[in-house]
A tleap script that builds the chain and sets N, CA, C and O, in Angstrom:
source leaprc.protein.ff14SB
mol = sequence {
  NMET SER GLU THR LYS PRO ALA SER VAL THR
  ILE LEU ASP LYS GLU TYR LEU ILE ALA CYS
  THR ASP GLU GLU ARG ASP LEU LEU ASN ASP
  ALA ALA SER LEU LEU ASN GLU ARG MET GLN
  GLU VAL LYS THR SER GLY LYS ILE ILE GLY
  SER GLU ARG ILE ALA VAL LEU ALA ALA LEU
  ASN ILE ALA HIE GLU MET LEU ALA TYR LYS
  LYS GLU ASN GLU ASP TYR THR SER GLY VAL
  ASP GLY VAL VAL ARG ARG LEU GLN ASP LYS
  ILE ASP GLY ALA LEU VAL LYS GLY SER GLN
  ILE GLY CILE
}
set mol.1.N position { 103.426 117.594 88.192 }
set mol.1.CA position { 103.686 116.276 87.636 }
set mol.1.C position { 104.415 116.432 86.302 }
set mol.1.O position { 104.061 117.282 85.484 }
set mol.2.N position { 105.425 115.612 86.096 }
set mol.2.CA position { 106.241 115.726 84.891 }
set mol.2.C position { 105.527 115.141 83.677 }
set mol.2.O position { 104.696 114.238 83.776 }
set mol.3.N position { 105.883 115.683 82.566 }
set mol.3.CA position { 105.339 115.234 81.291 }
set mol.3.C position { 106.083 113.983 80.824 }
set mol.3.O position { 107.299 113.880 80.981 }
set mol.4.N position { 105.345 113.040 80.253 }
set mol.4.CA position { 106.009 111.850 79.727 }
set mol.4.C position { 106.497 112.117 78.311 }
set mol.4.O position { 105.837 112.774 77.506 }
set mol.5.N position { 107.681 111.578 78.047 }
set mol.5.CA position { 108.299 111.714 76.727 }
set mol.5.C position { 108.846 110.352 76.342 }
set mol.5.O position { 109.161 109.546 77.218 }
set mol.6.N position { 108.966 110.080 75.056 }
set mol.6.CA position { 109.538 108.794 74.662 }
set mol.6.C position { 111.033 108.732 74.945 }
set mol.6.O position { 111.779 109.670 74.664 }
set mol.7.N position { 111.445 107.618 75.499 }
set mol.7.CA position { 112.866 107.356 75.745 }
set mol.7.C position { 113.229 106.105 74.959 }
set mol.7.O position { 112.450 105.153 74.903 }
set mol.8.N position { 114.382 106.107 74.367 }
set mol.8.CA position { 114.831 104.986 73.559 }
set mol.8.C position { 115.723 104.070 74.397 }
set mol.8.O position { 116.668 104.525 75.041 }
set mol.9.N position { 115.405 102.768 74.378 }
set mol.9.CA position { 116.253 101.764 75.016 }
set mol.9.C position { 116.505 100.661 73.993 }
set mol.9.O position { 115.670 100.403 73.127 }
set mol.10.N position { 117.648 100.023 74.102 }
set mol.10.CA position { 117.999 98.943 73.189 }
set mol.10.C position { 118.162 97.658 73.980 }
set mol.10.O position { 118.910 97.592 74.955 }
set mol.11.N position { 117.439 96.638 73.531 }
set mol.11.CA position { 117.496 95.328 74.168 }
set mol.11.C position { 117.667 94.296 73.067 }
set mol.11.O position { 116.860 94.227 72.140 }
set mol.12.N position { 118.722 93.493 73.171 }
set mol.12.CA position { 119.077 92.502 72.147 }
set mol.12.C position { 119.077 93.121 70.752 }
set mol.12.O position { 118.479 92.586 69.819 }
set mol.13.N position { 119.750 94.240 70.631 }
set mol.13.CA position { 119.933 94.943 69.358 }
set mol.13.C position { 118.642 95.468 68.738 }
set mol.13.O position { 118.622 95.810 67.555 }
set mol.14.N position { 117.564 95.537 69.520 }
set mol.14.CA position { 116.310 96.116 69.036 }
set mol.14.C position { 116.018 97.352 69.865 }
set mol.14.O position { 116.159 97.350 71.088 }
set mol.15.N position { 115.607 98.409 69.174 }
set mol.15.CA position { 115.310 99.656 69.853 }
set mol.15.C position { 113.828 99.716 70.206 }
set mol.15.O position { 112.965 99.354 69.406 }
set mol.16.N position { 113.559 100.179 71.414 }
set mol.16.CA position { 112.181 100.329 71.894 }
set mol.16.C position { 112.018 101.755 72.394 }
set mol.16.O position { 112.919 102.298 73.033 }
set mol.17.N position { 110.880 102.360 72.110 }
set mol.17.CA position { 110.542 103.675 72.637 }
set mol.17.C position { 109.559 103.473 73.782 }
set mol.17.O position { 108.494 102.881 73.609 }
set mol.18.N position { 109.931 103.970 74.939 }
set mol.18.CA position { 109.124 103.810 76.141 }
set mol.18.C position { 108.780 105.196 76.670 }
set mol.18.O position { 109.660 106.043 76.824 }
set mol.19.N position { 107.504 105.426 76.947 }
set mol.19.CA position { 107.090 106.713 77.506 }
set mol.19.C position { 107.438 106.741 78.989 }
set mol.19.O position { 107.073 105.837 79.741 }
set mol.20.N position { 108.146 107.787 79.399 }
set mol.20.CA position { 108.482 107.958 80.813 }
set mol.20.C position { 108.755 109.423 81.089 }
set mol.20.O position { 108.965 110.218 80.173 }
set mol.21.N position { 108.747 109.766 82.371 }
set mol.21.CA position { 109.061 111.136 82.770 }
set mol.21.C position { 110.578 111.274 82.872 }
set mol.21.O position { 111.307 110.282 82.867 }
set mol.22.N position { 111.034 112.503 82.963 }
set mol.22.CA position { 112.469 112.736 83.123 }
set mol.22.C position { 112.982 112.085 84.406 }
set mol.22.O position { 114.103 111.578 84.442 }
set mol.23.N position { 112.158 112.097 85.465 }
set mol.23.CA position { 112.556 111.507 86.741 }
set mol.23.C position { 112.721 109.989 86.642 }
set mol.23.O position { 113.523 109.405 87.370 }
set mol.24.N position { 111.976 109.359 85.757 }
set mol.24.CA position { 112.019 107.902 85.606 }
set mol.24.C position { 113.091 107.427 84.624 }
set mol.24.O position { 113.406 106.237 84.582 }
set mol.25.N position { 113.647 108.334 83.845 }
set mol.25.CA position { 114.536 107.972 82.747 }
set mol.25.C position { 115.770 107.176 83.191 }
set mol.25.O position { 116.106 106.170 82.566 }
set mol.26.N position { 116.438 107.603 84.244 }
set mol.26.CA position { 117.637 106.883 84.694 }
set mol.26.C position { 117.298 105.472 85.144 }
set mol.26.O position { 118.017 104.524 84.827 }
set mol.27.N position { 116.200 105.332 85.887 }
set mol.27.CA position { 115.787 104.008 86.346 }
set mol.27.C position { 115.371 103.121 85.170 }
set mol.27.O position { 115.661 101.924 85.163 }
set mol.28.N position { 114.696 103.703 84.181 }
set mol.28.CA position { 114.334 102.954 82.979 }
set mol.28.C position { 115.585 102.465 82.264 }
set mol.28.O position { 115.652 101.306 81.857 }
set mol.29.N position { 116.569 103.333 82.107 }
set mol.29.CA position { 117.815 102.934 81.438 }
set mol.29.C position { 118.532 101.827 82.214 }
set mol.29.O position { 119.070 100.897 81.612 }
set mol.30.N position { 118.542 101.923 83.538 }
set mol.30.CA position { 119.157 100.879 84.362 }
set mol.30.C position { 118.424 99.550 84.202 }
set mol.30.O position { 119.049 98.496 84.084 }
set mol.31.N position { 117.092 99.611 84.198 }
set mol.31.CA position { 116.289 98.393 84.046 }
set mol.31.C position { 116.513 97.769 82.669 }
set mol.31.O position { 116.664 96.553 82.551 }
set mol.32.N position { 116.533 98.595 81.641 }
set mol.32.CA position { 116.760 98.094 80.282 }
set mol.32.C position { 118.150 97.486 80.155 }
set mol.32.O position { 118.329 96.460 79.500 }
set mol.33.N position { 119.124 98.119 80.780 }
set mol.33.CA position { 120.492 97.604 80.750 }
set mol.33.C position { 120.577 96.244 81.441 }
set mol.33.O position { 121.206 95.320 80.925 }
set mol.34.N position { 119.944 96.127 82.607 }
set mol.34.CA position { 119.923 94.847 83.322 }
set mol.34.C position { 119.244 93.773 82.483 }
set mol.34.O position { 119.766 92.666 82.349 }
set mol.35.N position { 118.084 94.093 81.920 }
set mol.35.CA position { 117.366 93.118 81.106 }
set mol.35.C position { 118.186 92.715 79.892 }
set mol.35.O position { 118.257 91.531 79.563 }
set mol.36.N position { 118.803 93.676 79.222 }
set mol.36.CA position { 119.632 93.377 78.058 }
set mol.36.C position { 120.783 92.451 78.450 }
set mol.36.O position { 121.074 91.478 77.754 }
set mol.37.N position { 121.432 92.766 79.569 }
set mol.37.CA position { 122.550 91.943 80.045 }
set mol.37.C position { 122.094 90.512 80.322 }
set mol.37.O position { 122.757 89.558 79.914 }
set mol.38.N position { 120.982 90.363 81.003 }
set mol.38.CA position { 120.489 89.023 81.333 }
set mol.38.C position { 120.048 88.259 80.082 }
set mol.38.O position { 120.269 87.053 79.970 }
set mol.39.N position { 119.426 88.970 79.150 }
set mol.39.CA position { 119.012 88.309 77.915 }
set mol.39.C position { 120.231 87.883 77.102 }
set mol.39.O position { 120.220 86.816 76.489 }
set mol.40.N position { 121.279 88.701 77.088 }
set mol.40.CA position { 122.513 88.337 76.387 }
set mol.40.C position { 123.118 87.078 77.018 }
set mol.40.O position { 123.599 86.195 76.307 }
set mol.41.N position { 123.094 86.998 78.359 }
set mol.41.CA position { 123.621 85.820 79.048 }
set mol.41.C position { 122.861 84.559 78.641 }
set mol.41.O position { 123.468 83.524 78.364 }
set mol.42.N position { 121.534 84.652 78.606 }
set mol.42.CA position { 120.711 83.506 78.210 }
set mol.42.C position { 120.995 83.138 76.762 }
set mol.42.O position { 121.133 81.962 76.424 }
set mol.43.N position { 121.081 84.155 75.910 }
set mol.43.CA position { 121.321 83.928 74.481 }
set mol.43.C position { 122.667 83.259 74.253 }
set mol.43.O position { 122.757 82.318 73.465 }
set mol.44.N position { 123.731 83.729 74.935 }
set mol.44.CA position { 125.068 83.173 74.702 }
set mol.44.C position { 125.240 81.786 75.321 }
set mol.44.O position { 126.185 81.069 74.989 }
set mol.45.N position { 124.323 81.406 76.226 }
set mol.45.CA position { 124.397 80.046 76.771 }
set mol.45.C position { 124.101 79.021 75.681 }
set mol.45.O position { 124.507 77.862 75.775 }
set mol.46.N position { 123.386 79.464 74.643 }
set mol.46.CA position { 123.115 78.596 73.504 }
set mol.46.C position { 122.029 77.571 73.723 }
set mol.46.O position { 121.704 76.810 72.811 }
set mol.47.N position { 121.464 77.535 74.905 }
set mol.47.CA position { 120.457 76.518 75.209 }
set mol.47.C position { 119.049 76.937 74.806 }
set mol.47.O position { 118.180 76.090 74.596 }
set mol.48.N position { 118.824 78.252 74.700 }
set mol.48.CA position { 117.497 78.778 74.393 }
set mol.48.C position { 117.566 79.510 73.060 }
set mol.48.O position { 118.463 80.317 72.818 }
set mol.49.N position { 116.594 79.208 72.200 }
set mol.49.CA position { 116.528 79.848 70.888 }
set mol.49.C position { 115.219 80.631 70.795 }
set mol.49.O position { 114.165 80.149 71.209 }
set mol.50.N position { 115.299 81.825 70.254 }
set mol.50.CA position { 114.117 82.665 70.058 }
set mol.50.C position { 114.063 83.785 71.074 }
set mol.50.O position { 114.203 83.560 72.276 }
set mol.51.N position { 113.858 84.990 70.580 }
set mol.51.CA position { 113.850 86.181 71.446 }
set mol.51.C position { 112.792 86.097 72.537 }
set mol.51.O position { 113.037 86.497 73.676 }
set mol.52.N position { 111.618 85.580 72.195 }
set mol.52.CA position { 110.539 85.498 73.186 }
set mol.52.C position { 110.920 84.559 74.322 }
set mol.52.O position { 110.700 84.882 75.490 }
set mol.53.N position { 111.478 83.424 74.002 }
set mol.53.CA position { 111.892 82.463 75.040 }
set mol.53.C position { 113.045 83.022 75.869 }
set mol.53.O position { 113.094 82.831 77.084 }
set mol.54.N position { 113.960 83.705 75.213 }
set mol.54.CA position { 115.084 84.324 75.926 }
set mol.54.C position { 114.547 85.366 76.908 }
set mol.54.O position { 114.997 85.438 78.052 }
set mol.55.N position { 113.579 86.175 76.454 }
set mol.55.CA position { 113.002 87.210 77.314 }
set mol.55.C position { 112.284 86.599 78.511 }
set mol.55.O position { 112.413 87.092 79.631 }
set mol.56.N position { 111.530 85.531 78.280 }
set mol.56.CA position { 110.800 84.885 79.371 }
set mol.56.C position { 111.767 84.297 80.388 }
set mol.56.O position { 111.575 84.469 81.592 }
set mol.57.N position { 112.797 83.609 79.926 }
set mol.57.CA position { 113.760 83.015 80.849 }
set mol.57.C position { 114.514 84.089 81.626 }
set mol.57.O position { 114.728 83.944 82.829 }
set mol.58.N position { 114.916 85.154 80.957 }
set mol.58.CA position { 115.599 86.252 81.647 }
set mol.58.C position { 114.674 86.889 82.677 }
set mol.58.O position { 115.104 87.185 83.791 }
set mol.59.N position { 113.408 87.104 82.320 }
set mol.59.CA position { 112.441 87.691 83.254 }
set mol.59.C position { 112.221 86.769 84.453 }
set mol.59.O position { 112.123 87.247 85.583 }
set mol.60.N position { 112.142 85.470 84.228 }
set mol.60.CA position { 111.989 84.526 85.338 }
set mol.60.C position { 113.198 84.558 86.264 }
set mol.60.O position { 113.044 84.515 87.484 }
set mol.61.N position { 114.386 84.631 85.701 }
set mol.61.CA position { 115.595 84.707 86.521 }
set mol.61.C position { 115.603 85.981 87.362 }
set mol.61.O position { 115.929 85.939 88.548 }
set mol.62.N position { 115.249 87.100 86.764 }
set mol.62.CA position { 115.220 88.371 87.487 }
set mol.62.C position { 114.146 88.329 88.576 }
set mol.62.O position { 114.383 88.777 89.698 }
set mol.63.N position { 112.959 87.790 88.248 }
set mol.63.CA position { 111.880 87.693 89.234 }
set mol.63.C position { 112.291 86.798 90.404 }
set mol.63.O position { 111.999 87.110 91.558 }
set mol.64.N position { 112.967 85.689 90.108 }
set mol.64.CA position { 113.439 84.781 91.158 }
set mol.64.C position { 114.424 85.496 92.081 }
set mol.64.O position { 114.319 85.388 93.302 }
set mol.65.N position { 115.371 86.219 91.508 }
set mol.65.CA position { 116.345 86.958 92.314 }
set mol.65.C position { 115.664 88.018 93.174 }
set mol.65.O position { 116.022 88.208 94.336 }
set mol.66.N position { 114.681 88.704 92.597 }
set mol.66.CA position { 113.973 89.736 93.343 }
set mol.66.C position { 113.206 89.126 94.516 }
set mol.66.O position { 113.241 89.665 95.623 }
set mol.67.N position { 112.513 88.009 94.286 }
set mol.67.CA position { 111.764 87.367 95.359 }
set mol.67.C position { 112.684 86.821 96.446 }
set mol.67.O position { 112.359 86.903 97.631 }
set mol.68.N position { 113.829 86.266 96.054 }
set mol.68.CA position { 114.794 85.772 97.039 }
set mol.68.C position { 115.321 86.937 97.869 }
set mol.68.O position { 115.450 86.814 99.087 }
set mol.69.N position { 115.621 88.045 97.240 }
set mol.69.CA position { 116.092 89.234 97.948 }
set mol.69.C position { 115.011 89.755 98.892 }
set mol.69.O position { 115.293 90.127 100.031 }
set mol.70.N position { 113.767 89.776 98.402 }
set mol.70.CA position { 112.652 90.262 99.215 }
set mol.70.C position { 112.484 89.395 100.462 }
set mol.70.O position { 112.281 89.920 101.557 }
set mol.71.N position { 112.567 88.071 100.307 }
set mol.71.CA position { 112.434 87.171 101.451 }
set mol.71.C position { 113.586 87.379 102.422 }
set mol.71.O position { 113.377 87.425 103.634 }
set mol.72.N position { 114.796 87.504 101.899 }
set mol.72.CA position { 115.966 87.734 102.744 }
set mol.72.C position { 115.807 89.037 103.526 }
set mol.72.O position { 116.130 89.098 104.713 }
set mol.73.N position { 115.314 90.070 102.862 }
set mol.73.CA position { 115.100 91.368 103.504 }
set mol.73.C position { 114.014 91.266 104.571 }
set mol.73.O position { 114.148 91.847 105.648 }
set mol.74.N position { 112.930 90.526 104.280 }
set mol.74.CA position { 111.864 90.347 105.268 }
set mol.74.C position { 112.377 89.587 106.478 }
set mol.74.O position { 112.048 89.939 107.611 }
set mol.75.N position { 113.186 88.541 106.261 }
set mol.75.CA position { 113.757 87.773 107.372 }
set mol.75.C position { 114.651 88.666 108.225 }
set mol.75.O position { 114.599 88.610 109.454 }
set mol.76.N position { 115.468 89.485 107.577 }
set mol.76.CA position { 116.357 90.396 108.293 }
set mol.76.C position { 115.542 91.401 109.104 }
set mol.76.O position { 115.823 91.633 110.281 }
set mol.77.N position { 114.535 91.993 108.470 }
set mol.77.CA position { 113.686 92.975 109.140 }
set mol.77.C position { 112.977 92.355 110.331 }
set mol.77.O position { 112.876 92.977 111.388 }
set mol.78.N position { 112.490 91.142 110.169 }
set mol.78.CA position { 111.824 90.439 111.261 }
set mol.78.C position { 112.793 90.221 112.420 }
set mol.78.O position { 112.420 90.404 113.579 }
set mol.79.N position { 114.026 89.834 112.121 }
set mol.79.CA position { 115.040 89.637 113.155 }
set mol.79.C position { 115.356 90.921 113.889 }
set mol.79.O position { 115.471 90.928 115.115 }
set mol.80.N position { 115.496 92.013 113.146 }
set mol.80.CA position { 115.773 93.317 113.758 }
set mol.80.C position { 114.595 93.737 114.632 }
set mol.80.O position { 114.790 94.260 115.729 }
set mol.81.N position { 113.371 93.510 114.151 }
set mol.81.CA position { 112.189 93.849 114.945 }
set mol.81.C position { 112.192 93.102 116.269 }
set mol.81.O position { 111.847 93.670 117.305 }
set mol.82.N position { 112.579 91.832 116.241 }
set mol.82.CA position { 112.642 91.031 117.462 }
set mol.82.C position { 113.664 91.578 118.445 }
set mol.82.O position { 113.393 91.658 119.644 }
set mol.83.N position { 114.823 91.951 117.952 }
set mol.83.CA position { 115.874 92.516 118.810 }
set mol.83.C position { 115.388 93.833 119.413 }
set mol.83.O position { 115.558 94.061 120.611 }
set mol.84.N position { 114.799 94.683 118.614 }
set mol.84.CA position { 114.301 95.977 119.104 }
set mol.84.C position { 113.228 95.753 120.167 }
set mol.84.O position { 113.212 96.450 121.182 }
set mol.85.N position { 112.330 94.789 119.948 }
set mol.85.CA position { 111.287 94.490 120.926 }
set mol.85.C position { 111.886 94.038 122.263 }
set mol.85.O position { 111.455 94.483 123.326 }
set mol.86.N position { 112.887 93.145 122.195 }
set mol.86.CA position { 113.529 92.667 123.425 }
set mol.86.C position { 114.236 93.809 124.154 }
set mol.86.O position { 114.163 93.897 125.380 }
set mol.87.N position { 114.919 94.682 123.415 }
set mol.87.CA position { 115.566 95.838 124.035 }
set mol.87.C position { 114.546 96.772 124.679 }
set mol.87.O position { 114.764 97.286 125.776 }
set mol.88.N position { 113.446 96.981 123.994 }
set mol.88.CA position { 112.383 97.840 124.540 }
set mol.88.C position { 111.821 97.238 125.817 }
set mol.88.O position { 111.551 97.961 126.776 }
set mol.89.N position { 111.641 95.922 125.839 }
set mol.89.CA position { 111.160 95.249 127.056 }
set mol.89.C position { 112.145 95.425 128.201 }
set mol.89.O position { 111.734 95.673 129.334 }
set mol.90.N position { 113.450 95.301 127.922 }
set mol.90.CA position { 114.470 95.485 128.961 }
set mol.90.C position { 114.466 96.920 129.472 }
set mol.90.O position { 114.575 97.151 130.676 }
set mol.91.N position { 114.339 97.883 128.563 }
set mol.91.CA position { 114.293 99.293 128.965 }
set mol.91.C position { 113.059 99.548 129.822 }
set mol.91.O position { 113.146 100.196 130.865 }
set mol.92.N position { 111.918 99.040 129.386 }
set mol.92.CA position { 110.682 99.216 130.154 }
set mol.92.C position { 110.822 98.598 131.539 }
set mol.92.O position { 110.404 99.187 132.535 }
set mol.93.N position { 111.421 97.388 131.596 }
set mol.93.CA position { 111.625 96.725 132.886 }
set mol.93.C position { 112.543 97.524 133.792 }
set mol.93.O position { 112.281 97.651 134.988 }
set mol.94.N position { 113.618 98.064 133.231 }
set mol.94.CA position { 114.549 98.860 134.024 }
set mol.94.C position { 113.872 100.135 134.524 }
set mol.94.O position { 114.113 100.551 135.657 }
set mol.95.N position { 113.038 100.757 133.709 }
set mol.95.CA position { 112.333 101.970 134.130 }
set mol.95.C position { 111.349 101.673 135.252 }
set mol.95.O position { 111.202 102.468 136.181 }
set mol.96.N position { 110.678 100.538 135.170 }
set mol.96.CA position { 109.736 100.142 136.219 }
set mol.96.C position { 110.487 99.895 137.517 }
set mol.96.O position { 110.072 100.369 138.575 }
set mol.97.N position { 111.604 99.147 137.445 }
set mol.97.CA position { 112.417 98.893 138.640 }
set mol.97.C position { 112.946 100.191 139.230 }
set mol.97.O position { 112.953 100.368 140.448 }
set mol.98.N position { 113.388 101.096 138.369 }
set mol.98.CA position { 113.908 102.390 138.807 }
set mol.98.C position { 112.849 103.205 139.522 }
set mol.98.O position { 113.134 103.845 140.535 }
set mol.99.N position { 111.639 103.189 139.009 }
set mol.99.CA position { 110.579 103.967 139.659 }
set mol.99.C position { 110.144 103.332 140.980 }
set mol.99.O position { 109.678 104.028 141.882 }
set mol.100.N position { 110.298 101.993 141.095 }
set mol.100.CA position { 109.921 101.301 142.330 }
set mol.100.C position { 110.917 101.583 143.454 }
set mol.100.O position { 110.541 101.604 144.626 }
set mol.101.N position { 112.189 101.802 143.101 }
set mol.101.CA position { 113.175 102.061 144.150 }
set mol.101.C position { 113.431 103.546 144.328 }
set mol.101.O position { 114.300 103.949 145.101 }
set mol.102.N position { 112.670 104.353 143.610 }
set mol.102.CA position { 112.713 105.797 143.816 }
set mol.102.C position { 113.792 106.536 143.062 }
set mol.102.O position { 114.229 107.596 143.510 }
set mol.103.N position { 114.239 106.018 141.933 }
set mol.103.CA position { 115.264 106.706 141.138 }
set mol.103.C position { 114.597 107.745 140.253 }
set mol.103.O position { 115.276 108.441 139.499 }
savepdb mol mol.pdb
quit
């Protein structure tokens, strides 16, 4: 298991030290970059004032996108499962017919 070390990330011009392993560092940097980008978007819209409110709104937007993606992925997976099941039923039926006629 890797040792955790502090990694520096900057979000809205503030530096944060986050403990993570070397394996997690790239993903942490990507996450911090995404959060910083979204917070900058909220901030430049001018409608929200205060870092805490900007962070909450950015987090809600990211959570909404993640849940929408998750639902879309579940719907897709469910559809693929249905197709695979129907194909398996057809294969099973063909094998049964084949064995009945002596193939």
